[in-house]
C-alpha positions as CSV (number, residue, x, y, z in Angstrom):
1,M,0.1,-0.5,0.0
2,L,2.8,2.3,0.6
3,F,4.8,1.5,-2.3
4,K,1.3,1.9,-4.2
5,A,0.9,5.0,-2.9
6,R,4.5,6.7,-3.6
7,V,4.0,5.3,-7.0
8,E,1.0,7.4,-7.0
9,L,1.7,10.6,-5.8
10,F,5.3,10.2,-8.4
11,R,2.5,10.0,-11.6
12,G,1.2,13.4,-10.1
13,E,3.9,15.3,-9.5
14,I,5.1,14.7,-13.1
15,L,1.4,15.2,-14.4
16,R,1.5,18.5,-12.3
17,N,5.1,19.8,-14.0
18,A,3.7,18.3,-17.8
19,T,0.5,20.5,-17.4
20,H,1.9,23.7,-15.2
21,P,1.0,26.1,-16.0
22,L,-2.2,25.9,-17.8
23,F,-3.9,23.5,-16.3
24,Y,-3.7,25.7,-12.9
25,V,-4.5,28.7,-15.0
26,C,-7.6,27.2,-16.2
27,R,-8.6,25.9,-12.8
28,I,-8.3,29.4,-11.8
29,F,-10.7,31.0,-14.0
30,G,-13.0,28.4,-14.0
31,I,-12.7,26.0,-17.2
32,L,-11.0,23.3,-15.3
33,P,-12.7,21.9,-12.2
34,Y,-9.7,19.6,-10.6
35,S,-8.9,18.9,-7.4
36,N,-5.2,18.3,-6.6
37,D,-4.9,14.5,-7.0
38,Y,-6.0,15.2,-10.8
39,K,-10.2,14.3,-10.3
40,F,-12.8,16.5,-10.5
41,S,-13.5,18.6,-8.1
42,N,-16.9,19.1,-6.6
43,G,-15.4,22.2,-5.0
44,W,-13.9,23.6,-7.4
45,F,-16.6,22.7,-9.8
46,K,-19.0,25.4,-7.5
47,Y,-16.5,28.3,-7.7
48,S,-16.5,27.1,-11.8
49,F,-20.1,27.3,-12.3
50,L,-20.3,30.4,-10.7
51,F,-17.7,32.2,-11.9
52,C,-18.3,31.2,-16.0
53,L,-21.9,32.2,-15.1
54,A,-21.1,35.8,-13.6
55,V,-18.1,36.1,-16.2
56,F,-21.3,35.2,-19.1
57,L,-23.6,37.9,-17.4
58,N,-21.9,40.5,-17.0
59,N,-20.4,40.7,-20.5
60,T,-23.4,40.2,-22.0
61,V,-25.4,42.9,-21.0
62,L,-21.6,45.0,-21.3
63,G,-22.2,44.3,-24.8
64,W,-25.6,45.4,-25.0
65,V,-25.3,48.7,-22.8
66,V,-21.9,49.2,-25.7
67,L,-24.5,48.4,-28.7
68,G,-27.1,51.3,-27.3
69,M,-23.6,53.9,-27.0
70,F,-23.1,54.5,-30.1
71,D,-24.9,55.7,-33.3
72,V,-25.4,52.5,-35.9
73,S,-26.5,55.2,-39.0
74,Y,-23.9,54.8,-40.7
75,L,-23.0,51.4,-40.7
76,A,-19.0,51.5,-41.9
77,K,-18.0,54.1,-39.0
78,A,-19.8,51.8,-36.7
79,M,-18.2,48.6,-38.2
80,D,-14.9,48.7,-35.6
81,K,-17.2,48.6,-33.0
82,L,-19.6,46.2,-33.6
83,L,-17.1,43.8,-34.2
84,H,-15.4,44.2,-30.6
85,V,-19.9,43.2,-29.7
86,L,-19.4,40.5,-32.1
87,Q,-16.4,39.0,-30.5
88,S,-17.3,39.7,-27.2
89,L,-20.8,37.5,-28.3
90,I,-18.7,34.7,-28.9
91,E,-16.3,34.6,-26.5
92,N,-19.4,34.5,-24.3
93,L,-21.3,31.5,-26.5
94,C,-17.9,30.0,-25.7
95,I,-18.0,29.6,-21.9
96,L,-21.4,29.2,-21.3
97,A,-20.8,25.9,-23.8
98,Q,-18.0,24.9,-21.9
99,L,-20.0,25.8,-18.1
100,V,-22.9,23.4,-20.0
101,S,-20.4,20.5,-21.0
102,L,-18.6,20.9,-17.4
103,I,-22.4,20.1,-15.7
104,V,-23.4,17.3,-19.0
105,Y,-20.3,16.0,-19.2
106,R,-19.3,15.3,-15.3
107,S,-18.3,12.0,-15.4
108,A,-16.3,12.7,-18.7
109,F,-14.4,14.9,-17.2
110,N,-13.0,13.0,-14.4
111,K,-12.0,9.6,-16.9
112,L,-10.0,12.1,-18.6
113,L,-8.2,13.0,-15.9
114,I,-8.0,10.1,-14.4
115,G,-6.8,8.3,-17.6
116,L,-3.9,11.2,-17.5
117,R,-2.8,11.0,-14.4
118,G,-2.1,7.0,-15.3
119,L,-0.2,7.8,-18.0
120,N,3.1,6.1,-17.9
121,E,5.3,9.6,-18.5
122,F,5.6,12.6,-20.0
123,K,7.6,14.9,-22.3
124,T,10.2,17.0,-20.3
125,V,8.8,20.8,-22.2
126,N,5.0,20.6,-23.6
127,N,5.0,23.6,-25.9
128,Y,1.2,24.2,-25.2
129,N,0.7,24.3,-21.5
130,R,4.6,25.8,-20.9
131,Y,3.8,28.6,-23.3
132,G,0.6,28.9,-24.1
133,V,0.1,31.1,-21.4
134,A,2.6,33.9,-22.2
135,I,1.5,34.3,-25.5
136,C,-2.1,34.9,-24.5
137,V,-0.9,37.7,-22.3
138,I,1.5,39.2,-24.7
139,K,-2.5,38.9,-27.1
140,I,-4.5,40.6,-24.4
141,V,-2.0,43.5,-23.7
142,L,-2.2,44.5,-27.6
143,Q,-6.1,44.2,-27.4
144,V,-6.2,46.6,-24.8
145,A,-3.5,48.7,-26.6
146,A,-5.8,48.7,-29.9
147,Q,-9.1,48.4,-27.3
148,V,-8.3,52.1,-26.0
149,Y,-8.1,53.4,-30.2
150,T,-11.4,51.9,-30.9
151,Y,-13.7,52.5,-28.2
152,D,-15.7,55.2,-27.5
153,V,-17.6,55.5,-24.2
154,A,-18.1,57.2,-21.1
155,P,-14.7,57.4,-19.1
156,N,-16.6,56.2,-15.3
157,F,-17.1,53.0,-17.9
158,N,-13.4,53.0,-19.6
159,T,-12.1,50.7,-16.7
160,Y,-14.7,48.0,-16.7
161,I,-15.4,47.7,-19.9
162,F,-11.6,47.1,-20.8
163,L,-11.0,44.5,-18.1
164,S,-14.6,42.3,-18.8
165,S,-13.3,42.2,-22.7
166,C,-10.1,41.3,-21.8
167,L,-11.2,39.0,-19.4
168,G,-14.0,37.3,-21.6
169,S,-11.2,36.8,-24.6
170,F,-8.5,35.9,-22.3
171,I,-11.5,32.4,-20.8
172,F,-12.2,32.2,-24.7
173,C,-7.7,31.4,-25.8
174,L,-8.0,29.1,-22.1
175,I,-10.6,27.1,-23.5
176,N,-8.4,26.9,-26.8
177,L,-4.9,25.9,-25.4
178,E,-6.6,24.1,-23.1
179,Y,-7.8,21.6,-25.6
180,C,-4.7,21.5,-27.9
181,G,-3.0,20.9,-24.3
182,I,-4.2,18.1,-23.2
183,L,-4.2,16.9,-26.7
184,E,-0.4,17.6,-26.7
185,L,0.1,14.9,-24.3
186,L,-1.9,12.5,-25.7
187,R,0.1,12.8,-28.6
188,Y,3.2,11.9,-26.9
189,Q,1.7,9.1,-25.3
190,F,0.6,7.8,-28.9
191,G,4.3,7.8,-30.3
192,S,6.0,6.6,-26.8
193,V,4.1,3.3,-27.5
194,T,4.4,3.3,-31.4
195,E,8.3,3.6,-30.4
196,E,7.7,0.6,-27.5
197,L,6.7,-1.8,-31.1
198,R,9.0,-5.0,-30.7
199,P,8.2,-8.6,-33.0
200,N,7.4,-9.8,-29.4
201,Q,3.5,-11.3,-28.8
202,Y,4.2,-11.0,-25.2
203,T,4.7,-7.4,-25.6
204,L,2.8,-6.5,-28.2
205,V,-0.9,-7.1,-26.9
206,P,-0.4,-4.5,-23.5
207,L,0.4,-2.1,-26.1
208,T,-2.8,-2.2,-28.7
209,K,-4.3,-2.2,-25.2
210,R,-2.7,0.9,-24.0
211,H,-3.4,2.2,-27.5
212,H,-6.8,1.7,-26.5
213,V,-7.4,3.2,-23.9
214,L,-5.4,6.7,-25.3
215,L,-8.3,6.3,-28.2
216,E,-10.7,6.6,-25.5
217,L,-8.8,9.2,-23.6
218,T,-8.9,11.1,-26.9
219,T,-12.5,10.7,-27.9
220,T,-14.0,11.6,-24.8
221,L,-12.0,14.8,-24.9
222,N,-13.2,15.3,-27.9
223,E,-16.7,14.5,-26.8
224,I,-16.3,17.0,-24.1
225,F,-15.0,20.1,-26.2
226,S,-17.6,19.2,-29.5
227,W,-19.8,22.8,-28.4
228,Q,-16.8,24.6,-27.8
229,L,-15.0,23.0,-30.9
230,L,-18.1,24.2,-32.6
231,I,-18.6,27.5,-31.3
232,M,-14.4,28.7,-32.2
233,C,-14.1,27.5,-35.9
234,T,-18.2,29.8,-36.4
235,G,-16.2,32.5,-34.3
236,I,-13.3,32.3,-36.1
237,F,-14.8,32.5,-39.4
238,I,-17.2,35.4,-38.4
239,N,-14.0,37.3,-36.9
240,L,-12.2,36.9,-40.0
241,V,-14.8,38.3,-42.5
242,T,-15.8,41.4,-40.6
243,T,-12.0,42.2,-39.0
244,L,-10.6,42.5,-42.7
245,Y,-13.8,44.4,-44.0
246,V,-13.0,46.0,-41.0
247,C,-8.9,46.4,-42.1
248,I,-10.6,47.7,-45.4
249,Q,-12.5,49.8,-44.4
250,A,-10.2,51.9,-42.3
251,L,-7.0,51.4,-44.5
252,S,-9.0,53.7,-47.4
253,D,-9.5,56.5,-44.6
254,L,-5.6,56.1,-43.7
255,K,-6.3,54.9,-40.3
256,V,-3.6,53.6,-39.6
257,L,-3.8,52.6,-35.7
258,T,-6.9,50.8,-37.0
259,V,-5.7,49.0,-39.5
260,L,-2.3,47.2,-37.3
261,G,-5.0,46.6,-34.6
262,T,-7.4,44.5,-37.2
263,A,-4.5,43.1,-39.1
264,G,-3.1,41.4,-35.9
265,M,-6.5,39.9,-35.0
266,C,-6.7,38.7,-38.0
267,L,-3.5,36.7,-37.7
268,W,-4.4,35.7,-34.3
269,Q,-7.7,34.2,-35.4
270,I,-6.1,32.3,-37.9
271,F,-3.2,31.5,-35.2
272,L,-6.2,29.9,-33.4
273,L,-7.2,28.1,-36.2
274,F,-3.9,26.6,-37.5
275,S,-3.5,25.9,-33.6
276,L,-6.8,23.3,-33.6
277,A,-6.0,21.9,-37.0
278,I,-2.3,20.8,-36.2
279,S,-3.3,19.7,-33.0
280,C,-6.5,17.3,-34.4
281,E,-4.3,16.2,-38.0
282,E,-0.8,15.3,-35.6
283,T,-2.4,13.3,-33.2
284,K,-4.4,11.6,-36.0
285,E,-1.1,11.1,-37.2
286,K,0.7,9.4,-34.3
287,A,-2.8,7.4,-33.6
288,E,-2.5,5.6,-36.8
289,G,1.3,5.5,-37.0
290,F,0.6,2.5,-34.2
291,N,-1.6,0.3,-36.5
292,N,0.7,1.1,-39.3
293,E,3.7,-0.1,-37.6
294,L,1.9,-3.4,-35.6
295,F,0.7,-4.5,-39.5
296,K,4.6,-4.2,-40.3
297,L,5.6,-6.4,-37.2
298,M,2.6,-8.1,-38.2
299,R,3.2,-8.9,-42.1
300,E,6.7,-9.9,-41.3
301,S,5.9,-12.6,-38.3
302,K,3.7,-15.4,-39.1
303,D,3.6,-16.0,-35.3
304,L,2.7,-12.7,-34.3
305,C,-0.2,-13.4,-37.6
306,S,-1.4,-16.1,-35.4
307,N,-2.1,-14.4,-32.3
308,E,-6.1,-14.0,-32.5
309,K,-6.0,-10.6,-30.1
310,L,-3.0,-9.2,-32.3
311,H,-4.3,-10.0,-35.9
312,L,-8.4,-8.9,-34.8
313,Y,-6.9,-5.1,-32.9
314,V,-5.3,-4.8,-36.5
315,T,-8.0,-5.9,-38.6
316,M,-10.4,-3.2,-36.7
317,K,-7.7,-0.5,-37.6
318,Q,-9.5,1.6,-34.6
319,T,-8.4,5.5,-35.4
320,L,-9.5,9.4,-34.7
321,N,-11.7,11.5,-36.3
322,F,-12.5,15.4,-34.9
323,T,-15.4,16.3,-35.0
324,A,-17.6,19.6,-34.2
325,C,-20.7,18.5,-32.8
326,G,-20.4,16.1,-36.4
327,F,-20.9,19.2,-38.6
328,F,-17.6,19.3,-40.2
329,T,-14.0,17.5,-39.6
330,I,-11.9,19.6,-37.5
331,G,-7.8,19.5,-39.6
332,Y,-5.9,21.1,-42.5
333,P,-8.9,21.1,-44.8
334,L,-11.1,23.1,-43.2
335,V,-8.3,25.8,-42.4
336,T,-8.2,26.2,-46.5
337,S,-12.7,25.9,-46.5
338,I,-12.3,29.0,-43.8
339,I,-9.9,30.9,-45.6
340,A,-11.7,30.4,-48.5
341,A,-15.3,30.9,-47.7
342,A,-13.9,34.2,-46.0
343,T,-12.4,35.8,-49.0
344,T,-15.5,35.4,-50.6
345,Y,-17.7,37.5,-48.4
346,L,-15.6,39.7,-47.9
347,V,-15.8,40.6,-51.6
348,I,-19.1,40.6,-51.8
349,L,-18.7,42.5,-48.5
350,V,-16.5,45.2,-50.7
351,Q,-18.9,45.1,-53.3
352,F,-22.2,46.2,-51.7
353,S,-19.2,48.8,-49.7
354,M,-18.2,49.9,-53.2
355,S,-21.7,50.2,-53.9
356,D,-23.6,52.2,-50.7
357,N,-20.6,54.7,-51.5
358,T,-21.5,55.0,-55.6
359,S,-25.0,55.9,-54.9
360,G,-24.3,58.3,-52.7
361,G,-22.0,60.2,-54.1
362,K,-24.6,60.5,-56.7
C-alpha cells in the first residue's frame, strides 16, 4: 500500500510538471475544476459554475450597453465597434458551452483526468502547457492597446469595459489552449507506445491495450469539447470576415492604428485556427502510426499473425476523427475551407460597400 501510494504521488507530480502552468491557470479562471490529485473536484466545480456564469452575464449585459452607446446609422463608421461586440458575443457563447459541458460531461471530465494521471510518462517540455499562457497574456496586452484607440465610451465605464472584454478574451483563448494542451499530452503517449513496438506478442498485446485506452481518452476529450470547437471555428470564420472588412475600411480612411489593430486580430484568428488544425492532425497521425507499425511487424512474422488478439486489433484498425458536434472535421482541409469562404464573403461585403458609396455620391 505504501509503495502504491508513492507511485501515485510520483505520477501526480510528473503530471503536475507536464501541465504547469496551463492547468493551474485554467482552474483559477473556472474552466477546469480539478483537485490536487487530478480528479473532478466538486468544490472547484461550484467555483467554476459561479465564475463562468458571472462572466457570461456581465459581458452579455455590457454588450447591450455598448451597442446603445453609439449611433449605427452609418454602418461603416460603426463596424469597428460592432466587431468588438460580435467577438464578445462569440466568446460568451464559448464560455457558456464550457459551463454546460462541465455539467453534462461531469463524469467524462473525471474519467479524462484520471486517465491522464494513469499515463506512464510525459514530455519534459510541452509547448501549449508551458508557453500558451504567456502568448495569451501578450495577446491581451495588444488587444487592450487596440481597444484604447477604438472604443469611445463614457470615462467611468472605460476601465470596467476593458477588463471585462479582456477577461472574456482570455478565457476564450484558455479553452482553446486547454484542448490543444491535453491533445499534446496524449499525442506524446501515442508516439511512446509506437516506439515501444517490438516483434514479441507478449509485449504487443499490452501495448494494444494502452493504445486503445489512449484512443478512448482522446475520443472523450473531443466529445467534451465538441460544442466549444463548433463555436470557436464558427467564431474564427465570422471574425476573419468582419476583421478584414474593418481593416479594408480603415485602410481606405487612412486610419493607421485601426489597420494595425485589425490586422493583428486577423493574424490571431488564423493562429487559433492553425493551432486546432495542427493539434488534431498530428494526434491523428500519431494514432494511425501505431496501426501501421503493428501491421508491418505482423506482416513479417507468422507467429504474430497467428495471435487472434493482435490479428483482430489490426483488422479493426481503430482511428480518430476530430469533429465539431459532427458538423465538420477539424484538420488541415478546414483551414483552407474557412479562408476560402471568408475571402468570398469579404469580396461580397466590399462590393456592397462600394455600391453604397457610389449611390451616396450621386
